[in-house]
C-alpha positions in Angstrom: 203.0 3.8 64.3 205.6 6.0 62.6 203.1 6.7 59.8 200.3 7.4 62.2 202.4 10.0 63.9 203.0 11.6 60.5 199.3 11.7 59.9 198.4 13.2 63.2 201.1 15.8 62.8 199.8 16.8 59.3 196.2 17.1 60.5 197.2 19.2 63.5 199.1 21.5 61.1 196.0 21.9 58.9 193.8 22.8 62.0 196.3 25.4 63.1 196.4 26.9 59.6 192.6 27.1 59.5 192.7 29.4 62.5 195.2 31.9 61.1 193.7 32.4 57.6 191.3 35.2 57.0 187.7 34.1 57.4 185.8 36.6 55.2 183.0 34.3 54.0 180.0 32.9 55.8 181.2 29.5 57.2 184.0 29.0 54.7 185.5 26.1 56.7 184.3 22.6 56.9 185.6 19.7 59.1 184.3 16.2 58.6 184.9 13.3 61.0 183.8 9.7 60.3 184.7 6.2 59.2 186.1 4.9 56.0 186.1 1.6 54.0 188.9 0.5 51.6 188.0 -1.8 48.7 190.7 -3.3 46.4 188.4 -5.4 44.3 186.4 -3.5 41.5 189.4 -1.6 40.0 189.7 -3.3 36.6 192.7 -5.5 37.5 193.2 -9.3 37.1 192.4 -11.7 39.9 192.4 -11.5 42.9 191.0 -8.1 41.9 188.0 -7.8 39.7 186.5 -5.9 36.7 185.5 -2.2 37.0 182.7 -1.7 39.5 182.1 -5.5 39.7 180.6 -6.2 43.2 181.1 -2.5 43.9 178.7 -2.7 46.9 179.8 -6.1 48.2 180.8 -4.7 51.6 180.8 -8.1 53.3 183.5 -9.7 51.0 185.6 -6.8 50.0 185.3 -3.8 52.2 187.9 -3.2 54.9 186.2 -1.2 57.6 187.8 0.0 60.9 185.0 0.1 63.5 185.9 3.5 64.9 186.4 7.1 63.9 189.0 6.6 61.2 188.9 9.6 58.9 189.1 13.4 59.2 189.1 16.2 56.6 189.3 20.0 56.7 188.4 22.1 53.7 187.9 25.8 52.9 185.6 27.4 50.3 187.6 29.5 47.9 184.7 30.8 45.7 182.6 29.9 42.6 181.7 26.5 44.0 185.3 25.5 44.6 186.7 24.1 47.8 190.2 23.1 48.7 190.7 20.4 51.4 193.1 18.0 53.1 192.0 14.6 54.5 193.7 11.9 56.6 192.5 8.4 57.2 193.6 5.1 58.8 192.3 1.5 58.4 193.2 -2.2 58.8 193.5 -4.2 55.6 192.5 -7.9 55.8 190.6 -8.3 52.6 192.2 -8.1 49.2 189.7 -8.9 46.5 189.1 -12.6 46.1 192.5 -13.4 47.7 192.0 -16.4 50.1 195.6 -16.8 51.0 195.7 -13.7 53.1 198.0 -11.3 51.2 197.3 -8.9 54.0 196.6 -9.7 57.6 195.4 -6.7 59.5 198.1 -4.5 57.9 197.9 -0.8 58.8 196.6 1.6 56.1 197.3 5.3 56.3 196.2 8.0 53.7 197.0 11.7 53.5 195.3 13.4 50.6 194.6 16.8 49.1 191.5 17.6 47.0 189.8 20.4 45.1 186.1 19.9 45.0 183.3 21.5 43.0 179.9 21.8 44.5 177.0 21.9 42.1 174.2 23.2 44.3 175.6 25.7 46.8 173.3 26.7 49.6 170.9 23.7 49.3 170.1 20.9 51.6 171.3 18.2 49.2 174.7 19.4 48.0 176.5 17.0 45.5 180.1 17.5 44.5 183.0 16.1 42.5 186.7 16.3 43.3 190.1 15.8 41.9 193.3 15.5 43.9 196.2 13.4 45.0 198.0 12.2 48.1 200.2 9.5 49.6 199.0 6.1 50.9 200.8 3.6 53.1 199.9 -0.1 53.5 202.0 -1.3 56.4 205.5 0.2 55.5 204.8 0.4 51.8 203.9 3.8 50.5 203.2 5.4 47.2 201.7 8.5 45.6 198.2 8.4 44.2 195.9 10.5 42.0 192.3 10.6 43.2 188.9 11.1 41.7 186.0 11.7 44.0 182.2 11.9 43.9 180.1 12.7 46.9 177.2 14.5 48.5 176.7 16.7 51.6 173.3 16.5 53.3 172.8 19.5 55.6 170.5 19.2 58.6 171.2 22.8 59.7 173.3 25.6 58.4 176.3 24.1 60.1 175.8 20.4 60.6 175.4 17.7 58.0 176.3 14.2 56.8 179.0 13.7 54.1 179.1 10.6 51.9 181.8 10.2 49.3 183.6 7.6 47.2 187.2 8.1 45.9 189.2 6.1 43.3 192.9 6.1 44.2 195.2 5.2 41.4 198.7 4.4 42.6 201.8 5.6 40.8 203.9 2.5 41.9 203.2 -1.1 41.1 203.8 -2.2 44.7 200.8 -0.3 45.9 197.5 -1.4 44.4 194.9 1.0 43.1 191.7 0.9 45.2 188.4 2.6 46.2 188.0 4.4 49.5 184.5 5.2 50.8 183.9 7.7 53.6 180.9 8.6 55.7 181.0 11.2 58.4 179.5 14.1 60.3 180.5 17.5 58.8 180.6 20.9 60.6 180.8 24.2 58.8 182.2 27.2 60.7 184.0 30.5 60.4 181.1 32.8 59.9 182.1 36.5 59.6 180.7 39.7 61.2 182.0 42.4 58.8 180.3 45.4 60.3 180.9 44.3 64.0 177.3 44.7 65.1 177.2 41.2 66.7 175.2 39.6 63.9 177.0 37.2 61.6 177.0 38.1 57.9 174.9 35.1 57.0 172.1 36.4 59.2 172.8 40.1 58.6 170.5 41.7 56.1 173.0 44.7 56.0 176.3 43.0 56.6 178.4 46.1 55.8 176.6 48.6 58.0 176.2 48.2 61.8 172.5 47.8 62.7 170.0 46.5 65.2 169.1 42.9 66.0 165.4 43.6 65.7 166.0 44.7 62.1 168.2 41.7 61.2 171.3 43.9 61.4 170.0 46.9 59.5 170.2 50.5 60.9 167.6 53.0 62.0 169.4 56.3 61.8 166.5 58.6 62.9 165.3 56.3 65.7 161.7 56.3 64.6 161.4 52.5 64.8 161.5 52.0 61.1 164.7 50.6 59.6 166.4 52.8 57.0 165.9 50.5 54.0 162.1 50.8 54.6 162.2 54.4 55.8 161.4 56.9 53.0 162.9 59.6 55.2 165.8 57.8 57.0 167.3 61.0 58.5 164.1 62.6 59.7 161.9 60.9 62.3 158.4 60.4 61.1 155.3 58.2 61.3 154.9 54.6 60.5 151.8 55.3 58.3 154.0 57.4 56.1 156.9 55.0 56.0 158.9 57.1 58.5 158.2 60.6 57.0 156.7 63.5 58.9 153.5 65.5 58.0 154.0 69.0 59.2 150.7 70.6 58.2 148.6 67.5 59.2 146.8 67.2 55.9 147.5 63.5 55.6 150.2 64.0 53.0 153.8 63.4 54.1 156.1 66.3 53.7 158.2 64.6 51.0 155.1 64.3 48.8 153.5 67.6 49.9 154.1 70.5 47.5 152.8 72.9 50.2 154.1 71.2 53.4 153.3 74.1 55.7 149.7 74.8 54.4 147.0 72.2 54.5 145.7 71.1 51.1 144.2 68.2 49.2 145.8 65.0 48.1 144.8 65.5 44.4 147.0 68.6 44.3 149.9 67.1 46.3 148.9 68.9 49.5 148.2 72.4 48.0 144.9 74.3 48.4 142.4 75.1 45.6 140.0 77.9 46.5 137.8 77.8 43.3 137.7 74.0 43.2 138.7 73.8 39.6 141.5 71.3 40.2 144.3 73.8 39.8 146.3 74.7 42.8 146.0 78.3 43.9 149.7 78.9 43.4 149.4 77.9 39.7 145.9 79.3 39.1 145.9 82.5 37.1 142.2 82.9 37.9 142.1 81.5 41.5 138.6 82.8 42.2 137.1 81.6 38.8 137.0 78.0 37.9 138.8 77.1 34.7 140.7 74.2 33.1 144.2 73.3 34.1 145.3 73.4 30.4 144.5 77.2 30.5 146.2 77.8 33.9 142.8 77.7 35.7 141.1 80.3 33.5 138.1 79.7 31.2 138.9 79.1 27.5 138.1 81.9 25.0 136.5 81.5 21.6 138.1 84.4 19.7 136.3 83.9 16.3 132.9 83.0 17.9 132.4 79.9 15.8 131.6 77.6 18.7 135.0 76.0 18.7 137.1 77.0 21.7 140.5 78.4 20.8 142.3 75.4 22.4 140.6 73.1 19.9 140.3 75.6 17.0 143.0 75.1 14.4 141.9 78.4 12.8 141.1 80.5 16.0 140.8 83.8 14.2 138.8 82.5 11.2 135.2 81.4 11.4 135.0 77.7 10.6 132.9 74.6 11.4 133.0 72.2 14.3 133.4 69.3 11.9 136.6 70.8 10.5 138.1 71.7 13.9 137.2 75.4 13.6 138.6 75.9 10.1 136.6 76.7 6.9 135.7 73.6 4.9 136.8 72.9 1.4 133.7 72.6 -0.7 133.2 70.2 -3.5 133.1 73.1 -5.9 136.4 74.5 -4.7 137.9 71.0 -5.0 136.8 70.8 -8.6 138.1 74.2 -9.3 141.5 73.3 -7.8 141.8 70.2 -10.0 140.6 72.1 -13.1 143.6 74.4 -12.6 145.9 71.4 -11.8 145.0 69.6 -15.0 146.3 72.6 -17.0 149.8 72.5 -15.6 152.0 71.7 -18.6 155.4 69.9 -18.6 158.2 69.6 -21.1 157.6 66.5 -23.2 158.8 63.4 -21.4 160.2 65.5 -18.6 159.2 66.7 -15.1 160.1 70.4 -15.7 157.1 72.7 -15.6 156.6 75.0 -18.5 157.0 78.7 -17.7 153.5 79.7 -19.0 151.9 77.5 -16.3 152.9 80.1 -13.6 149.5 81.8 -13.7 147.7 78.6 -13.2 150.0 77.7 -10.3 149.4 81.1 -8.7 145.6 80.4 -8.7 146.3 77.1 -7.0 148.4 78.7 -4.4 145.7 81.3 -3.7 143.2 78.5 -3.1 145.6 76.6 -0.8 146.3 79.7 1.3 142.5 80.1 1.9 142.6 76.8 3.8 145.9 77.0 5.8 145.3 73.9 7.9 144.1 71.6 5.1 146.5 68.9 3.7 146.6 67.9 0.1 148.2 65.2 -2.0 149.7 66.1 -5.4 149.0 63.2 -7.8 150.8 62.6 -11.1 149.2 60.6 -14.0 150.3 59.6 -17.6 148.8 58.0 -20.7 149.7 54.4 -21.7 152.3 55.4 -24.3 155.7 53.8 -23.3 156.5 51.3 -20.6 154.5 51.1 -17.4 157.7 51.5 -15.3 158.8 54.6 -17.2 155.4 56.1 -16.9 155.3 55.5 -13.2 158.7 57.2 -12.7 157.6 60.2 -14.9 154.3 60.6 -13.0 156.1 60.5 -9.7 158.7 63.0 -10.8 156.0 65.4 -12.1 154.0 65.2 -8.9 157.1 65.9 -6.9 158.0 68.8 -9.2 154.6 70.5 -8.5 154.9 69.9 -4.8 158.4 71.5 -4.7 157.1 74.5 -6.8 154.3 75.1 -4.3 156.5 74.8 -1.2 159.0 77.2 -2.8 156.1 79.7 -3.1 155.2 79.6 0.6 153.0 76.5 1.1 154.1 74.6 4.2 155.7 71.3 3.2 154.0 69.4 5.9 150.7 70.1 4.1 151.7 68.5 0.9 152.6 65.0 -0.2 153.3 63.7 -3.7 152.7 60.4 -5.4 152.8 59.1 -9.0 150.3 56.6 -10.4 151.6 56.3 -13.9 149.0 55.0 -16.3 147.0 53.1 -13.7 144.2 55.6 -13.2 143.0 56.9 -16.6 140.0 59.2 -16.9 139.6 58.8 -20.6 140.5 56.3 -23.4 144.1 55.9 -24.3 143.1 55.0 -27.9 142.6 58.6 -29.0 144.9 61.6 -29.0 142.3 63.6 -27.0 141.9 60.8 -24.5 145.6 60.5 -23.9 145.9 64.2 -23.4 143.2 64.0 -20.7 145.0 61.2 -19.0 148.3 63.2 -18.9 147.4 65.3 -15.9 148.2 66.4 -12.3 145.5 66.4 -9.6 145.6 68.1 -6.2 143.2 66.4 -3.8 142.2 67.1 -0.2 143.5 64.7 2.4 140.6 63.8 4.7 141.7 63.1 8.3 
C-alpha cells in the first residue's frame, strides 16, 4: 500500500498543477480514466516469456486485468501536435507468460509514467498518436525504471468526450523487473477552453476570439448596431441597410453612399450615382458638353474631323492631312512611290567590303528622306543584300551591317527610329545572276520597303 500512496499523491500533484498553469488554448488539458492490462509474454525473451508479438492478443492466457478503474492520466497540449502527459496505473499480476508454477500470485503492480505524444490528425474524430517516455514500475516491492514506447488512438464522440485506446511497451532497466506490454482503455475528457476576449463565448466557438462580440454573431461585434456584424458590414461604423451590407443611401437612388460618387444627388447606377442630363453616358460633372451628347473619350463632346477626310481625329493618324480610311487617315504609299524609293535605295554606294556609305550617296539619301517625310506614319524596313562572292556567313554579316548603317543615317537626319527596322539577307535573295559582273552588281543593293500593318 506504500506504493499506492505514492501513486495517489503523484496524481493529486498533477491535478493541482493542471489548475495553476495558464490555459491559453482551446481545451489543452485531457484526463483519461479507465482500465489496464499487463502482458509479460510477447516481449522477445526466453520461456516462460515468448517471441516478439507472439500471442499478442491472447488476453485469456496472458493478460493481467484488474476488473475496476485502474489507470488515470493527465496531459496537456503544448503545440504542433505535441502533448506532455503523466499517467498512473495499478494492477494484480497472476499471469507470467507460460509460467505454470505461479511466479506471481496476485502481486501488486504500480506504474507511474511520463510521456510525450505526437498526434497525427489534430481536430479529427479519429485521432491516432505515438508516444515516447519513461517511468517507474513496481511489482510487489520490486521497482525499476522503464523506457516506454506507445501507440494509440483517441476516438472523439464530442468536442470534449472520447475513448482512448493505447498499447505501451515498457523496457526495464533492471534485470529483476521484466519488460512487458501494458494496454489501456479509458474514457477521455478534454477541458480548459479559453475565452480570450471575455465576451462569454469560448475561443473554440468564437469566430472573433480576440474582440468582444455578441452571441448571435458567434462572438463577433456589431459596432454601429445595425444588426449586421462588422466582418460582413461594408460600413461597420455607420448604421445602414441590410440590402447594402450595412451602408446608408442618403439620396435614395439605390446606390449606397460608399459607392455613390454623388451621394447627395440622385443619379444612375451606370455612372456610380451621378446624373447625366444629355444621356451620353458621361456624368454631368465630367461632361464638357453636358447638353450635347458626345463620347466619353472626348469628355462628352462630339469628335471633330479636322482634315475632312471622313476619318475622325481620334482615329486619324494624320489628322491635319487628307488621307484614306484604309490607311487610318494618312496618305497611302503608291506602288509608283515604292518603286521610286527602291530605285534610289539601290544607288546607295558603300566602300568595298565595308558598311560605310560613300559620301557622294548623300544626294540619293536626301531624296529618300524627302519621300519618307511625306508619309510620317508609315513604317519601313531597310534590307541589305549581297552577291554570292565570298562565304555566306560573311555576306550575311556585311548585308546586315549595311542595312543598319542606312537606318542609322536616316534616323540621324530626322526620321523617327520607331519607323525603321533593319535586316540583312546576305546572298539569299538575288534579283539577277551571280555569274556575270552586271548581275552581281545588281544583287549588291539596299531596299527600303513599306511595312504593311
